[in-house]
C-alpha positions in Angstrom: 27.7 48.9 85.3 28.2 48.8 81.5 30.4 45.9 80.5 33.7 47.0 78.9 33.9 46.3 75.2 36.4 43.7 74.0 39.4 45.1 72.2 41.8 42.4 71.1 40.8 39.5 68.7 41.5 37.1 71.6 39.1 38.9 73.9 36.5 39.0 71.2 37.0 35.3 70.5 36.5 34.5 74.2 33.3 36.5 74.4 31.9 35.0 71.3 32.9 31.5 72.5 31.0 31.9 75.7 27.8 33.2 73.9 28.2 30.3 71.3 28.3 27.7 74.1 25.1 29.3 75.5 23.5 29.1 72.1 24.6 25.5 71.6 23.1 24.5 74.9 19.8 26.3 74.0 19.7 24.6 70.6 20.3 21.2 72.1 17.6 21.7 74.7 15.2 22.9 72.0 15.8 20.1 69.5 15.4 17.4 72.1 12.2 19.0 73.6 8.8 17.3 72.7 7.2 18.9 69.7 10.3 20.9 68.7 10.1 22.6 65.3 13.9 22.4 65.2 13.7 18.6 65.0 12.8 18.6 61.3 15.7 21.0 60.6 18.1 18.8 62.5 17.1 15.7 60.5 17.7 17.5 57.2 20.7 19.7 58.2 23.7 17.9 56.8 25.2 14.4 56.5 28.2 15.8 58.4 26.1 16.0 61.6 25.6 12.2 61.8 26.6 12.6 65.4 22.9 13.4 66.2 21.4 16.3 68.1 24.6 17.2 69.9 26.5 17.6 66.7 23.6 19.5 65.0 23.5 22.0 68.0 27.3 22.3 67.8 27.4 23.0 64.0 24.4 25.3 63.9 25.6 27.4 66.9 29.1 27.9 65.5 27.7 28.8 62.1 25.2 31.4 63.5 27.9 32.8 65.7 30.4 33.1 62.9 27.6 34.5 60.6 26.8 37.3 63.0 30.5 38.1 63.7 31.4 38.2 60.0 28.3 40.4 59.3 29.4 42.9 62.0 32.8 42.9 60.5 31.6 43.6 57.0 28.9 46.1 58.1 30.0 47.9 61.2 27.4 50.6 60.8 24.5 48.1 60.8 22.7 46.8 63.9 24.0 43.4 65.1 20.9 41.2 64.7 20.0 38.0 63.0 17.2 39.5 60.8 19.4 42.2 59.3 22.2 39.7 58.7 19.8 37.5 56.8 18.9 40.5 54.5 22.5 41.4 53.9 23.5 37.8 53.1 20.6 37.3 50.8 22.7 37.6 47.7 25.2 35.0 48.9 23.4 31.7 49.0 25.0 29.0 51.0 25.2 27.4 54.5 25.8 30.7 56.3 22.6 32.2 55.0 20.7 29.0 55.7 21.9 29.1 59.3 21.0 32.7 59.8 17.5 32.1 58.3 17.1 29.1 60.7 18.0 31.3 63.6 15.4 33.9 62.6 12.7 31.3 61.9 13.2 29.4 65.2 13.8 32.4 67.4 10.9 31.5 69.5 12.7 28.4 70.8 16.2 29.9 71.3 15.4 33.6 71.8 17.2 34.3 75.0 20.5 32.8 73.7 20.2 34.7 70.5 19.7 37.9 72.4 22.9 37.3 74.4 24.8 36.5 71.2 23.6 39.7 69.5 24.5 41.7 72.5 28.0 40.3 72.6 28.5 41.1 68.9 27.0 44.6 69.2 29.4 45.3 72.1 32.4 45.3 69.8 33.2 49.0 69.4 33.8 50.5 66.0 37.4 51.6 66.8 38.2 48.1 68.0 36.4 46.6 65.1 38.6 48.5 62.6 41.7 46.9 64.1 40.1 43.4 64.0 39.0 43.8 60.3 42.4 43.2 58.9 42.4 40.0 56.9 38.5 39.9 57.1 38.6 37.3 59.8 40.7 34.8 57.9 42.5 33.6 61.1 39.9 34.6 63.6 38.2 31.2 63.6 41.4 29.6 65.0 41.2 31.9 68.0 37.5 31.4 68.4 37.7 27.6 68.3 40.6 27.6 70.8 38.4 29.6 73.2 35.3 27.7 72.4 36.7 24.1 72.6 40.4 23.6 72.7 40.0 19.8 72.5 37.9 20.2 69.3 40.5 22.5 67.9 43.3 20.0 68.5 41.3 17.1 67.1 40.4 19.1 64.0 44.0 20.3 63.6 42.7 23.8 63.4 46.0 25.7 63.1 45.6 28.0 60.1 48.3 28.9 57.8 50.2 32.2 57.9 49.7 34.2 54.7 53.4 34.1 53.9 53.4 30.3 53.8 50.3 30.3 51.6 52.1 32.8 49.3 55.1 30.5 49.0 53.0 27.5 48.1 51.0 29.5 45.5 54.3 30.7 43.9 55.6 27.2 43.7 52.5 25.7 42.1 51.9 28.6 39.7 55.5 28.4 38.5 55.3 24.6 37.9 52.0 25.1 36.0 53.6 27.7 33.8 57.1 26.2 33.4 56.5 22.5 33.5 52.9 21.9 32.3 52.4 24.7 29.7 49.7 26.5 31.6 50.7 30.2 31.3 47.6 31.4 33.2 48.5 29.3 36.2 45.5 28.7 38.4 43.3 30.6 35.9 44.2 28.2 33.1 41.2 26.4 31.5 42.7 23.0 31.9 43.5 23.3 35.7 41.4 21.8 38.4 42.4 22.7 42.0 41.3 21.3 45.4 42.1 22.2 49.0 41.2 19.1 51.0 40.9 20.8 54.4 40.2 24.5 53.7 39.3 25.9 57.1 37.8 29.3 56.6 39.2 29.5 53.0 42.8 30.8 53.3 44.1 28.9 50.3 41.0 29.3 47.9 41.0 33.0 48.6 44.7 33.2 47.8 44.2 31.3 44.6 41.4 33.6 43.5 43.7 36.6 44.1 46.6 35.0 42.3 44.4 33.9 39.4 42.9 37.4 39.0 46.4 39.0 38.9 47.6 36.4 36.3 44.4 36.9 34.1 44.8 40.6 34.2 48.5 40.5 33.4 47.8 38.2 30.5 45.3 40.6 29.0 42.6 38.0 28.5 38.9 37.8 29.3 39.0 38.2 33.1 35.3 37.6 33.6 35.6 34.3 31.7 38.7 33.2 33.6 37.1 33.9 37.0 33.8 32.2 36.0 35.8 29.2 35.0 37.8 29.3 38.2 34.5 29.2 40.1 33.9 25.8 38.5 37.4 24.4 38.8 38.3 25.6 42.3 37.0 23.0 44.9 37.5 23.0 48.7 36.5 20.5 51.4 35.9 21.3 55.1 34.6 19.0 57.7 33.7 21.5 60.4 30.4 23.4 59.9 31.5 26.7 61.2 34.6 27.3 59.1 32.9 25.7 56.1 30.1 28.2 56.2 32.5 31.1 56.5 34.7 29.8 53.7 31.7 29.2 51.4 30.5 32.7 51.8 33.9 34.4 51.6 35.0 32.5 48.5 31.7 33.1 46.7 32.1 36.8 47.4 35.7 36.8 46.3 34.9 35.2 43.0 32.0 37.6 42.4 34.1 40.6 43.3 36.8 39.4 40.8 34.2 39.4 38.1 33.1 35.8 37.9 29.5 34.9 37.1 29.2 32.5 40.0 26.0 31.4 41.8 28.0 29.8 44.7 31.5 28.6 45.3 32.4 24.9 45.4 33.3 24.9 49.1 31.8 21.7 50.3 31.0 20.4 53.8 32.8 17.0 53.3 35.1 14.7 55.0 37.9 14.3 52.4 39.2 11.1 53.9 35.8 9.3 53.7 34.9 7.3 50.6 35.6 9.7 47.7 33.3 11.1 45.1 35.8 11.2 42.3 34.4 13.4 39.5 35.5 12.8 35.9 37.8 15.3 34.3 38.6 16.0 30.7 41.6 14.3 29.1 44.7 16.3 29.8 43.2 18.1 32.7 45.9 19.2 35.3 44.9 18.2 38.9 46.4 20.4 41.6 46.0 19.6 45.4 47.2 22.3 47.7 46.7 23.0 51.4 47.6 22.5 55.0 45.9 19.3 56.2 45.3 18.7 59.9 47.7 16.8 62.1 47.0 14.3 64.8 47.8 10.7 65.6 45.1 8.1 66.0 44.5 4.8 64.4 41.2 5.1 62.5 38.5 2.5 62.4 35.9 1.8 59.7 33.4 4.1 61.4 35.8 7.0 61.9 36.2 9.9 59.6 39.0 8.9 57.2 38.4 5.2 57.6 38.3 4.7 53.8 41.9 5.7 53.4 42.9 3.3 56.2 40.6 0.4 55.5 39.2 0.8 52.0 35.8 -0.7 51.1 36.1 -4.5 51.0 32.5 -4.8 50.0 33.1 -2.8 46.8 36.5 -4.4 46.2 38.4 -1.2 47.0 41.7 -1.6 48.7 43.1 0.5 51.5 45.2 3.2 49.9 47.3 3.6 53.1 48.7 0.1 52.4 51.1 1.7 49.9 52.7 3.7 52.8 52.9 0.8 55.3 55.9 -1.4 56.0 55.6 -4.9 54.7 52.9 -6.7 56.6 52.0 -3.5 58.3 54.5 -4.4 61.0 57.6 -2.6 62.1 58.1 -0.7 65.3 57.7 2.6 63.7 54.5 1.9 61.7 52.4 3.6 64.5 53.8 6.9 63.2 51.8 6.4 60.0 48.5 6.5 61.8 48.4 10.3 61.6 45.8 12.5 59.9 48.5 14.3 57.9 49.8 11.0 56.5 46.2 10.0 55.5 45.8 13.4 53.7 49.2 12.9 52.0 48.0 9.5 50.7 44.7 10.9 49.5 46.3 14.0 47.8 48.9 11.9 46.0 46.1 9.5 44.7 43.8 12.4 43.7 46.3 14.6 42.0 49.0 12.3 40.6 47.6 8.9 40.2 44.7 9.7 37.9 44.8 10.3 34.1 46.8 13.4 33.1 49.4 15.4 34.9 49.2 16.6 38.4 50.8 18.6 41.2 50.5 18.1 45.0 51.7 20.9 47.4 51.2 20.4 51.1 52.7 21.8 54.2 52.8 19.1 56.9 55.0 17.8 59.7 58.3 16.8 58.3 58.7 13.4 60.1 58.3 11.5 56.8 61.4 13.0 55.4 63.7 10.9 57.6 61.7 8.8 60.0 62.4 5.0 59.8 58.7 4.2 59.7 58.1 6.2 56.5 60.4 4.2 54.2 57.4 2.8 52.2 55.9 6.2 51.9 59.1 7.6 50.5 59.3 4.8 48.0 55.7 5.4 46.8 56.4 9.2 46.4 59.5 8.3 44.3 57.5 5.9 42.3 54.5 8.1 41.5 56.2 11.5 41.0 58.6 12.8 38.4 60.1 15.5 40.7 59.7 16.5 44.3 60.9 19.6 46.0 61.1 19.8 49.8 61.4 23.2 51.6 62.3 22.3 55.2 61.0 25.1 57.5 62.4 23.5 60.7 60.4 24.4 63.8 61.4 21.6 66.3 60.7 23.0 69.7 61.4 19.7 71.5 64.3 17.9 69.9 68.0 18.4 70.1 68.2 20.9 67.1 65.7 23.5 68.1 64.4 26.2 65.7 61.5 28.6 65.4 58.3 27.3 63.9 56.3 29.3 61.4 53.1 28.2 63.2 52.3 29.8 66.5 51.9 27.2 69.3 53.1 24.3 67.1 56.2 22.5 68.3 56.5 19.9 65.5 58.9 20.6 62.6 57.2 21.2 59.3 58.1 21.4 55.6 56.5 22.4 52.3 56.6 19.7 49.7 55.8 20.2 46.0 55.4 17.0 43.9 55.0 17.0 40.1 53.9 14.3 37.7 54.2 15.4 34.1 52.5 12.4 32.3 52.1 8.7 32.9 53.6 7.2 36.0 57.1 5.7 35.4 57.5 3.4 38.4 60.8 2.1 37.3 62.4 5.5 37.5 62.7 7.3 40.9 61.6 10.9 41.1 64.3 13.6 41.1 64.4 15.1 44.6 65.5 18.6 45.6 65.9 19.9 49.1 66.3 23.3 50.7 66.1 24.4 54.3 65.5 27.8 56.1 68.3 28.4 58.5 67.6 27.2 62.1 69.0 30.5 63.4 66.1 32.4 61.9 63.3 33.6 64.1 59.7 33.0 63.2 59.3 36.5 61.8 62.5 36.1 59.7 61.2 32.9 58.2 57.8 34.3 57.4 59.5 37.4 55.8 61.6 35.1 53.6 58.6 33.1 52.5 56.4 36.2 51.9 59.1 37.7 49.7 59.5 34.7 47.6 59.1 35.5 43.9 60.3 32.3 42.4 60.4 28.8 43.7 63.6 28.0 41.8 65.4 30.9 43.4 65.9 28.9 46.5 69.3 27.1 47.0 68.3 23.6 46.1 70.5 20.5 46.7 69.9 17.1 45.2 68.5 14.6 47.6 69.3 10.9 47.8 68.1 8.7 44.9 67.7 5.3 46.7 64.0 4.3 46.7 63.5 4.4 50.5 66.2 6.8 51.5 65.4 10.0 53.4 64.1 12.8 51.3 67.1 15.0 52.2 70.6 15.3 50.7 72.7 12.3 51.7 76.1 12.6 53.4 78.2 14.3 50.8 81.9 14.7 50.1 84.4 13.1 52.4 82.0 12.6 55.3 79.7 10.6 53.0 82.4 8.0 52.6 82.9 7.4 56.3 81.4 4.2 57.7 78.2 4.5 59.8 78.5 3.9 63.5 75.8 1.2 63.2 77.8 -0.6 60.5 80.8 -1.0 62.8 78.7 -2.2 65.8 75.7 -3.9 64.0 73.5 -4.7 67.0 71.6 -1.7 68.4 68.8 -1.8 70.9 66.3 0.4 72.5 66.9 1.2 76.2 64.8 0.0 79.1 61.4 1.7 79.3 59.3 1.4 82.5 56.4 3.7 81.4 56.2 4.7 85.1 58.8 6.5 87.2 58.4 5.1 90.7 60.5 1.9 90.1 63.5 4.3 89.6 65.1 6.2 92.5 68.3 7.8 93.6 68.8 5.4 96.5 67.9 1.7 97.1 66.3 2.7 100.4 63.7 4.7 98.5 62.9 1.7 96.3 62.4 -0.4 99.4 59.9 2.1 100.8 58.1 2.3 97.5 57.8 -1.5 97.1 56.3 -1.8 100.5 54.0 1.1 99.7 52.8 -0.7 96.6 52.0 -4.0 98.4 50.1 -2.1 101.2 48.2 0.2 98.9 44.4 0.0 99.1 44.3 0.4 95.3 47.3 -1.5 94.1 46.4 -1.0 90.5 46.4 2.8 90.9 49.7 2.8 92.9 51.3 0.6 90.2 49.9 2.8 87.4 48.5 0.3 85.0 49.0 0.7 81.3 47.5 -0.9 78.2 50.6 -3.1 78.0 50.9 -4.1 81.6 48.5 -4.6 84.5 48.9 -6.1 88.0 46.9 -9.1 86.9 49.5 -10.0 84.2 52.2 -12.6 85.1 55.8 -11.8 84.2 59.1 -13.5 83.5 62.5 -13.0 85.0 64.7 -10.7 82.9 67.7 -13.0 83.0 66.5 -16.5 82.9 62.9 -16.1 81.7 61.5 -18.0 84.6 57.8 -17.3 85.4 56.8 -14.6 88.0 53.3 -14.4 89.5 51.1 -11.3 88.9 51.7 -8.4 91.2 48.1 -8.6 92.3 48.7 -12.0 93.9 51.7 -11.0 96.0 51.2 -10.9 99.8 52.1 -7.7 101.6 55.3 -9.1 102.8 56.6 -10.4 99.5 60.3 -9.9 99.1 61.5 -6.9 97.0 62.6 -7.6 93.5 66.3 -7.3 92.4 67.7 -3.8 92.8 70.1 -2.9 90.1 72.0 0.3 89.1 71.0 1.7 85.8 72.3 4.4 83.5 69.4 6.9 83.8 70.7 9.9 81.9 74.1 10.9 80.6 76.5 10.8 83.6 73.5 10.2 86.0 73.2 6.7 87.5 70.2 5.7 89.6 68.7 2.5 91.1 65.9 0.5 89.7 63.7 -2.5 90.5 64.8 -4.8 87.8 61.6 -6.7 87.4 59.8 -7.1 84.1 56.4 -6.9 85.8 57.2 -3.2 86.8 58.0 -1.9 83.3 56.3 -2.1 80.0 59.5 -2.7 77.9 62.5 -3.5 80.0 64.4 -5.1 77.0 65.3 -8.5 78.3 67.9 -8.9 75.6 70.0 -6.0 77.1 69.8 -7.5 80.6 70.8 -10.9 79.4 73.8 -9.5 77.6 74.8 -7.4 80.7 78.0 -8.3 82.5 80.9 -6.9 84.4 82.8 -6.2 81.2 79.9 -4.7 79.3 80.0 -1.1 78.0 77.4 0.9 76.1 77.4 3.8 73.7 74.2 5.8 73.5 73.2 8.3 70.8 70.4 9.4 68.6 69.8 7.3 65.4 66.6 8.8 64.1 67.1 12.5 65.1 69.9 14.9 64.4 72.4 15.8 67.0 73.0 19.2 68.7 75.7 20.6 70.9 77.9 18.3 72.9 79.3 14.8 72.4 77.8 12.7 69.6 77.9 9.6 71.8 77.9 8.9 75.6 79.3 6.0 77.3 77.9 4.0 80.3 78.4 0.7 82.1 74.9 -0.1 83.4 71.8 -1.0 81.3 70.7 2.3 79.9 67.2 3.8 80.0 65.5 4.5 76.7 66.2 8.2 77.0 69.7 7.9 78.5 71.5 10.0 75.9 69.6 13.4 76.2 66.4 12.8 78.2 64.0 12.4 75.3 63.7 11.2 71.7 65.1 7.8 72.7 65.3 5.2 69.9 67.3 2.2 69.2 70.4 4.2 70.1 71.9 1.8 72.7 75.0 0.1 71.3 76.6 -2.6 73.5 80.2 -3.6 73.1 79.4 -7.3 73.7 76.5 -9.5 72.6 76.8 -11.7 75.7 77.3 -11.3 79.5 80.6 -13.2 79.4 82.2 -10.8 76.9 83.0 -13.6 74.5 81.2 -12.3 71.4 82.0 -8.8 70.4 79.3 -6.6 68.8 81.6 -5.8 65.9 80.9 -6.6 62.3 82.6 -9.9 61.3 85.9 -9.3 59.6 86.3 -5.6 60.6 88.9 -6.2 63.2 90.9 -8.3 60.7 90.8 -5.4 58.2 92.2 -3.1 60.9 94.7 -5.7 62.1 96.1 -6.2 58.5 96.3 -2.4 58.0 98.2 -1.8 61.2 100.2 -5.1 61.3 99.0 -5.8 64.8 96.0 -7.2 66.6 93.1 -4.8 67.2 90.8 -5.8 69.9 87.0 -4.9 70.1 87.6 -2.8 73.2 90.2 -0.8 71.3 87.9 -0.1 68.4 85.2 0.9 70.9 87.5 3.3 72.6 88.7 4.7 69.3 85.1 5.5 68.4 84.6 7.1 71.7 87.7 9.2 71.2 86.4 10.4 67.9 82.7 11.0 68.6 82.6 11.5 72.4 83.5 15.2 72.5 81.8 18.5 71.4 84.3 19.1 68.6 82.8 16.3 66.5 79.4 18.0 66.4 81.0 21.5 66.1 83.0 20.4 63.0 80.1 18.6 61.4 77.2 20.8 62.3 75.4 20.4 59.0 76.2 16.7 58.5 74.9 15.7 62.0 71.6 17.3 61.3 70.8 14.0 59.5 70.4 11.0 61.8 73.1 8.4 62.4 76.7 9.4 63.2 79.6 8.3 61.0 83.1 7.5 62.1 86.3 8.7 60.4 88.5 5.6 60.5 92.1 6.6 60.1 94.8 4.6 58.3 97.4 6.1 60.5 98.2 3.6 63.3 99.7 6.2 65.5 96.6 8.4 65.3 94.4 5.4 65.9 96.3 4.4 69.0 96.3 7.9 70.4 92.6 8.4 69.8 91.8 5.0 71.3 93.9 5.8 74.4 92.1 9.1 75.0 88.7 7.4 74.3 89.6 4.6 76.8 90.3 7.2 79.6 87.1 9.1 78.8 85.1 5.9 78.9 86.6 5.2 82.3 85.4 8.6 83.5 81.9 8.4 81.9 81.2 4.9 83.2 82.5 5.9 86.7 84.9 3.0 86.6 87.9 5.3 86.8 86.6 8.4 88.8 89.2 11.0 89.8 89.9 11.0 93.5 90.1 14.8 93.6 89.5 17.8 91.4 89.2 21.7 91.6 85.6 21.7 92.9 85.2 21.5 96.7 82.2 21.4 99.0 82.8 24.8 100.8 79.4 24.7 102.7 77.6 21.4 103.5 74.1 20.6 102.2 72.1 20.2 105.4 68.7 19.1 104.0 67.1 17.8 100.9 67.4 21.0 98.8 64.4 22.8 97.3 66.4 24.4 94.5 69.9 24.7 93.0 71.6 27.5 91.0 74.9 28.6 89.7 76.5 32.1 89.8 80.0 33.2 89.1 81.7 29.9 89.7 79.6 28.9 92.8 77.1 26.0 92.6 74.4 26.4 95.2 72.5 23.3 96.3 70.1 24.3 99.0 72.2 25.4 101.9 75.3 23.9 100.3 77.9 25.5 98.1 80.4 23.9 95.7 83.3 25.9 94.2 85.0 26.6 92.0 82.6 25.3 89.3 83.6 26.6 85.9 80.9 27.8 83.5 81.7 25.0 81.0 81.1 22.5 83.8 77.8 23.9 84.8 76.8 24.2 81.1 78.0 20.8 80.0 75.4 19.7 77.4 74.5 16.6 75.5 72.2 17.6 72.6 70.1 19.8 74.9 70.5 17.9 78.1 72.3 20.0 80.7 74.1 17.3 82.7 74.7 19.0 86.1 71.3 20.7 86.3 69.5 17.5 85.2 71.4 15.4 87.8 70.5 17.9 90.5 66.8 18.2 89.4 66.2 14.6 90.1 67.5 15.0 93.6 65.5 18.1 94.7 62.8 18.1 97.4 60.3 18.2 94.5 62.0 16.5 91.6 61.5 17.9 88.2 59.5 15.9 85.7 56.3 13.8 85.5 55.0 11.6 88.3 53.3 8.4 87.5 51.7 7.3 90.8 51.4 8.2 94.5 54.5 6.1 95.1 56.6 8.9 93.5 55.9 11.0 96.6 58.2 8.6 98.5 61.6 10.4 98.3 64.8 10.7 100.2 64.3 12.3 103.6 67.9 13.4 104.0 70.8 14.6 101.8 73.5 12.1 102.6 77.2 12.4 102.5 77.2 9.9 99.8 75.1 12.3 97.6 77.6 15.1 98.2 80.4 12.7 97.2 78.5 11.7 94.1 78.0 15.3 93.1 81.7 16.0 93.6 82.7 13.0 91.5 80.4 14.2 88.7 82.0 17.6 88.8 85.5 16.1 88.8 84.6 13.8 85.9 83.4 16.8 83.9 86.6 18.8 84.8 88.8 16.0 83.4 86.4 15.5 80.5 87.0 19.0 79.3 90.7 18.5 79.5 90.4 15.4 77.3 88.0 17.1 74.9 90.6 19.6 73.9 93.0 16.7 73.1 90.2 14.9 71.3 89.5 17.9 69.1 93.1 18.1 68.1 93.3 14.4 67.3 90.0 14.5 65.4 91.1 17.3 63.2 94.3 15.3 62.3 92.2 12.2 61.6 89.8 14.1 59.3 92.6 15.8 57.5 94.5 12.5 56.9 93.9 9.4 54.9 90.8 7.4 56.0 89.2 4.0 55.3 86.1 4.4 53.2 83.0 2.4 54.1 83.2 0.6 50.7 86.4 -1.2 51.9 84.9 -2.6 55.1 82.6 -5.7 55.6 78.9 -5.2 55.7 76.9 -6.5 58.6 74.7 -9.5 58.1 71.1 -9.7 59.2 72.0 -12.1 62.0 74.6 -9.6 63.3 72.0 -6.9 63.4 69.5 -9.0 65.3 69.5 -9.2 69.0 71.2 -12.2 70.6 69.2 -15.3 71.3 69.4 -17.5 74.4 
């Protein structure tokens, strides 16, 4: 039966990928066979294939496949075969033609695989082909590579850029060239050199050719001379052989079609991040780096692609350029975030375009983590030092964090931004760059964002706001107006710490009895290491230390099967969700001994997000047990745990020295640390805070409006104290509106809420108001999250076979805990209305600016010792 022809681009990609894999395998078998004629070709193919025969087969197979596909796309009337494609490509010299000629020359060794590929390409019907021709395959390689090898696609960062994004970047650079650097012809100007450091199949170079052609025609000059010159000044690098070959052919053809006398485009098969081949340019030449570099996170070694940026070349006396972006001494807990391909490309682009002689422009779309992230302070300083001006267009696109928004890239969940940096002349390191910031609305869908970018006619037509001037400050507008004068939460309570992090889930459970069974299961396991789930940081062979007194503990591997169970303690797992844990440092990678040593019966904690913006719900949450790293909203945990006390005996308050005296003098009475803590909870621990400050809390780090009105301070502290009692479960209501109207008779498989009734397996709880069911903490749905961890199949990851040990019954205690949670939320909503009223009065009244308060010392910010 005749095979049905593919119709969609995804189906075409899948068919081609299958045939390409067959061709790859045939090439590898041929090149490794004794007496292979392909062996000589493999040795001379390209320095990019230093991976040997396997990489040669990979590169040649992709290039041949893409060559046949692109030929079929351009010549639908022609027969899909290698020989004919060679003839038609004869006027476009380059890697695509070389690959097709190699296929024709060595057909005797790979004939069956070539036959299959030609048949696959020929099966694409003309009607379907017409629909696939739009864009001439610009974005097809992304789909092809996803079908061919998803891992390779991820590692290569092969997520090609929507045309609308490219358009916005082209507009920005052209406008700066014309307005700021006296280059009226923009990309077509004789003194402009342009490079795309990771061009894929040539999206940016093709757009630059189109833009330069329009500008040259509009200027009435010699179009042929402009496009010929552009053929020399437009450079692109690509490290993957398939897209490189496609880009080389397409850009060559585009330059020729535009009138340029060009033998071949300057699209090079090159690893940009390897040791550079910096070509000399004329004095006054403007360097422009534009593109969408790949994204990944991996610490490079000297032998890895990109190692020169990370390590330099000590033998030649060349320093590692990345050092300019690293924290002092390359330490710091967030430095790992800098080991990312996009950061390496940023460092290279800045060096190439703006740290050479003459003016320069850098325009990249990358993840936006460097705008605010604490690990990127040195990178921000370097940007401010090297550039004269920097524009940031924040496109949002966070699909995982608390402030979610649509991404302009399909399948990408990391927020992104377009940055355009300008250096007019010599670097003035004593003067920080002028920073401008704009953001597309989070409410916009992907299509709306792309429409706005595609319609952009002037970069300066966007609504720009000045960003902060401090050297290492975030590259976003600082807190402005009255809100900017409020003290930061972390300046009132100077010691913050990350929560406990086990890196495995089995040492946390909803009952102590489950922990007992899991511990016994660990000791009796045939493979104790697998049951434990070893990590790079912790193995069963590693000895530990007691969390409280630091006394030595033997390795888990040495324990007998009847070893006593470690200390069981209650922890604050998620907002309003307490669980039990094995409080043993051998069972978790980072259990934060400082927190355990400072824990005591009077200890309280606030948790929040300090390096991410906040979303709906309270800005802080309270708890009374040592919190998990992700207590606040289930993810994005950071150093957002703020204890009230620095010691277990509650003798040393975690309050900036002198602050309580300032408040006492202002109110003419003593203000205790507990009252200030409660006041802050009254101010920040309700949804009204985030609702009133929606834009302000998009930037990390809550601020506190500190009233001068003693009456308001006392009222707010009183409400905050009651709310803390509820959220720490130290003052739980004895009754509420919700009742268990049908008992839960077994461990439930699912839960749901409809019209005021909460169903938990066979059980029913009512009335449960919509606001109780939907109670949210920056994306964490409190009730559904609490229930999800107590289902027959709990939601979330599992870390070892021990996770399968779960409660075998739903106890009366669980029913009571659920009711108490519902009652706590009922009373919380009543208090939230009062909090919102008090908060509005505080904000409207006279407040204490941060400048009038003492500043924390370094020792106050450090964790307690001893």
